[in-house]
N, C-alpha and C positions, 0 to 999 in steps of 0.2 A: 383535523386530520391529521393519521403517523403514518410515515412514508421513511422506507427503510431501502438506505444502498447497499449491496453485498457485492463486496472486492474479491477478489483472490487474487493475493502480491504474489510475486517471486515468478509468472508465466516467464517463461523463456530458459531459467533456469539451469532446468534438466525435463526430460525425455516425461519424469514419472510424475511433474509439474504440471507442463502441458496435456498428460492424458484427462490430470484430473480435472482440469483448469475449463475442457470440454467437454467431461461428462455431467459436471454441475451445474456444467450453462443448459446443456440439451437434456439435462434429468432432473435437475438441482434447484434451489433458488435462487442461482449464483444471477447475478444483473452488470457485474463488471467485470474487467484484469485490468492489470499492472502489471506493464511490460519491462523488465530488466535489457533494455540495450547493448548490456556485453554477457550477454547471457550462453552456456554453452549451448544453447538449443533453440538460438532468435529465430534462424531460419524456420528451423518447425513452429513454432508459434506465429509466428507470422504467415504461415499455408495452413494455421488451423483459425485463424483468422480472420482470414481471407473466405474459408467455405462457411464461417459463422457471421455474417454481417452484422447480425444486429446486437452483438457482442461486442461493449463498450467499451475502449481498449485505451490507457493512461499510461501517462510513464513512471515506470517503478526506478525514480532515481538514484544510482550507485555510485557511492567514491565510498565508501568503506567495506571491508570483504568481499570484491568482488573485483574484476576486470574493466577495464579504459575500454573507453571505442578510439580514441587516441592512439599514437605511439607514445609509447611508452620517453619516451627521446622530447616530442613535446611537453611534455606534463611530468616533468623531473620532482618538481616541488611537491605532484600529491601519491606520487606509486614509491615503492621501496623497489631494492634492487631487481627482484624477481620478478619487475614492471606489472605487480599487480596495487591496489590499493592495499594498505594497513589493515589488519586485522581488528587493531584495538579500536575502538568509536569514540574511543573518552581521549584516547591522544589525537586520531586524527580530529577532533570538532575544537581542541584544546587549539590545534596548528591554524586551524582555519579559522580561528578566530583571532588569533595573537600576530599572527606574520601578515603582513597584506601585501608580499610582493606577491601572493599564491594566488588573488585575486584574479587576473588576467588568462594563469592557467587554468583557475576551475569555471570561470566563464566558457572560456574555451572548451573546458569538453561537454559542461554539460548544455551548449547549446551542440555540440556532436551530437550527443545519445535522440535528441529530441529529434532532429535531424536525419539522423539513421535510422527511426521509425516511422517519419513523412517518408521519407526516401522511397522507405520499405511498401507505400501506398496506404500504411497503418495511421488515417486520420487522432490526430489527439484529442480529447479531450478533457484530460487531469492528469493530476501530477501528485504528487504521493512521495516516499522515497525508505529506498532499503535501512532499518534504524533509524526511521523519522527521518533521516541526516535530515529532510526538506524543511525542515523547523529550525534547524541555524541559523541564530542570527546573519553569517557574513552571503550561506547560503539561499535565505529568503530574500534579501537585499539584492541578490541576480535572479532570482526567480519573480519578482516581482517586475522586472526590468523586460524578461525574453519572453514570459507568459504572453501577454495582449500582442506582441511581436509577432504568436506565433498562432495566434487565435485560441491559444488553451483556454480554457474559463472557467476552470471549477480545482477546486485544489484543497488538499483533503490539511486539516488542523486539529493536531491529538489531543482530545478534548473529551475525558470522560468521568463521568461522574463517582469515586471512591467511596462513599458507604453505600450506595446499590451493589457494586462490586463484591465488596467486602461480605455482603449479604446471603452473595452465593457461592464464595470460595478467599477464604481467610489464609490462605498461601501466600507467602513473600509480604506478612503487611506492611513491614520496613519498608523494602523494597518498592511497594506499590503505592507507599506515600511519599516515596520520593521523586518517581515516576509522578505522579499527581503534582504535583510542587513546580516541577521541574518544567513539562510541559504543558504546564495549565500557565505558566509564568510565560512560556513560546509566546503561548494559544493569544492568549490576550495581545502580548505586540504585532503580534500580524495581523486581529482580526480589524483594527483601519484601516492599514494597506491594502487586503483585500475585497474591503465595503465600494473603498475610493477607486479601486478599480475596475469594480462592477464583476469581480472575480469570485464565482460561487461556493460554500460552504457547507457541509455540514453541522446543525448545531450540535451534535456531538456526535465522536465516534467510538464505538465498541471494539477492544481489541488489543488495545494499547497493554491493561492490566493485565490480559490473560494472550498475549501471543501465540503462537501455537498450541494453545491447550481450550479452544471454542469444541467444547463436547455439544454431543446434544442433548445432555440435561442441564448444561449449562447455559446454552440458548432458549433452550425450552423456558429454563427461566427470567432469561433478561426479556424475555420480550414481554412478558407480563408486564416489566416494570416502563416497556419503552416509552418515552417525552410524545409528547404533540409535536408535531413538523417532521423534520428531515432528520432521519440520522444513518450514520453508516456505519456498517459491521466489515474488518477487515480479517480474512481469516490465509489461513498456510494449507490448501491442500495438498496431497499427493501420493500417487499410489507409487504403493512397496512392491518388492524391490527396486530399490534407487538411491548407487552409492553418494555422489553430489547431495540432495538433501538429507541422508539418513550424515555423513561426514560433516557438511555444515550446520544441522539440525538437530542433533543425537536425541535431543530431549522431550522435541514437537511433535505434536501426537495429529501425525498429517493423515491416516488414514479416518481416524473420526472426525477429523475436520471434513473431509470430504462424505463419510458420513453423516455429520449434522449436514449437510449442503444435500445432500439428498434423501433428509428422514420422510415418512409421510407422516409423524406426529410433529415435525418443525410446520410443515403443509400448512397441518388441521389446525395448529395453535393460530397460524397467521390468517386461516379465515375466521377463527371464531372471533378475535379480538379488532379482524375490518384493518389492517396492516397491508397498505397496497407496497409493491415493491418495485422499483426504481432504479433506473440512474441517474447520472448527472445531469445526463442530456435533458432530463422528464420522463424518457419512453418508459410507461410501465410493464412490468411483466403477469403475465397470469400463474397462477400456482398450478406449477402442469403436473 
């Protein structure tokens, strides 16, 4: 049996993202979403989650290119002079790895993001991360401690098959190869700990190598080769105009990704291939 988890990232980032998430849940194939606790449209996202109780919500952990939940003076080593997380993910990753003095600040901010969503009355089922920061070894070590304490039972590992991806899209061959090597190694490191703690993860995650470019044509091609077991697909749908997502992700195809989630052709392909839509809780969704 083939199962597909379909996730929208960046919930709470902006109204354009929030509208797209609700539309894709109500009318499309979306099965869950990941919420940015520091997003400017967090309160709106919470209201959407409350009126759509079947929509599973996880934490989209943000430690780069965003706002913290804690006051900047409590986490001075994690933020810049403007009180925001730095924009350069490589520099952030290096600092988190080589500066052990940041561990307590990092743990406090991660737990603050978890607690903000829980205190809003939204049950958290899974954790993933903005720019896949959840896979960073220092961050992952803290998450493996915190997830059981907060009843979080699922986690996104960023592992995707490179050759299958290149059969459908041969852009960024060098970049995709590097991403596959890096995230493949990080996933291999993470899986034993996840298994030991009973934390669920998908066998493969689609969306890493074509992030922001999951069009209808690409999705139709990917579904044909979906492996048995559970696969997660993540996208970044959005409704334009939206200054926030256009500024942050000018090259992403937000509206095309939303269209792929709503596509009748995609729903028909799922029926033909008998692929079950589900979330990390295991709830199945019919083809609407």
